[in-house]
N, C-alpha and C positions, 0 to 999 in steps of 0.2 A: 676194080673196086669202086664202090659207090662214092660219090662226092660227099663232102662234109658240109655242104652249104645249108642255108635255111630251107625248111620244107615248103612245098607249094602252098600258097595261101597265106604265108606269113608276111607281115609288113616289115619293110626294110627302109633304111635311109641310105642314100648314096654318098660316098665319101672317097676322097683321094683320087678323083678322076682328073688326070692331067690333060687328056685330049678333049674332054668335054666338061671343063670346070663349071660351066653354067648349071650343070646337073647336080653338083655337090649340094647336099642339104635337102634335095628333093626326096619325097617319100613315094614309095611304090609298093606294089604287091607282087610277090614271087608267083609267076604264072606257071612255071614248070621247074621241077627240081634240077639240080646241077647236072649238066652233061659231063659224064666222066671223061670223055675224050678231050673236050675243050676246056673243062674247068669253068665253064660259064653257065650263067643262070639267066633265064628269060624273066625280065621284070616289067610289069605293066605299070606305067606312070599315070598320074591323075589326068593327064590330057589324052589318055587312051593310046599313047605311043608305047611300043614294046622295045626294050633295049636288051641286048645280050651283054651281060656284065660279068666280070670276074668276081669270084666270091670275096676276095679281099677288099673289094670296093663296096661291099654290102655290109650293113650292120643291122641285125635284127632289132626291131624296136617294139615298144608296147603300144604304139599309136592305135587307137580304136578299141583298146582293151579296157575292161573295167578293173580298176585297181583299188587297193586300200592303202591309205596313207599311214606311215609309221615312222617313229624316231625323229619327228620334227621337234626341234628345240625352240625355234623362234615362234612357232604357233602350235603348242602342245594340244590345244583344244581340237585340232584337226586330226590328231592321231586316231586311227580306227575308222575314219570316215571313208565312204566310198566316193570314187570320182571316175570320170571317163578320161582316159589318157589321150591327149592330143599330140601335136607335133613335137619332135625333139629338136631343140635348137643346138646345133653343133658347137657354136662358139661358147655358149654358157654351160653346155652339157645338162640342160634342164628341160623337162617336159612342161608344156602347158597342160594342166589338168583342170577339167571342169567339175566342180563339186556338185554332188547330188543333194544340194541344200535347198532346192526350190527357187534359188536366185541365180543359178548358173554362174556362180563365182568362179573366176579363173585364177589359179595359183601356178607359180613356176616352181617345179619340184625336181630334185635330182633323183636319178634312178634308184640309189640305195634306200630312198625313203618311200619306195613303192613296192607293193607285193601283189 
């Protein structure tokens, strides 16, 4: 059967790596779909190294995507605005998003507030 990992080309964040903890929180791009035999996925990191990682250590993220803000209570004027999604911070579970407001304003937003 085919693996259930993220498709090739999707952006992932690395998490839960015990043998290489320095990689946790790093963002990479899935270079090849999951190998059904090993359950591992080839991930290309920003420094152009390729790591073979288990699916459970990958979390698909919105980094690089254009998103629309929604459901913000602290800043309701931003709801419906478009932004480019940046890195996910694992500790706060928030994305840095750059607003398309001509000023490149950066906000920290949780995933449920992005679509």
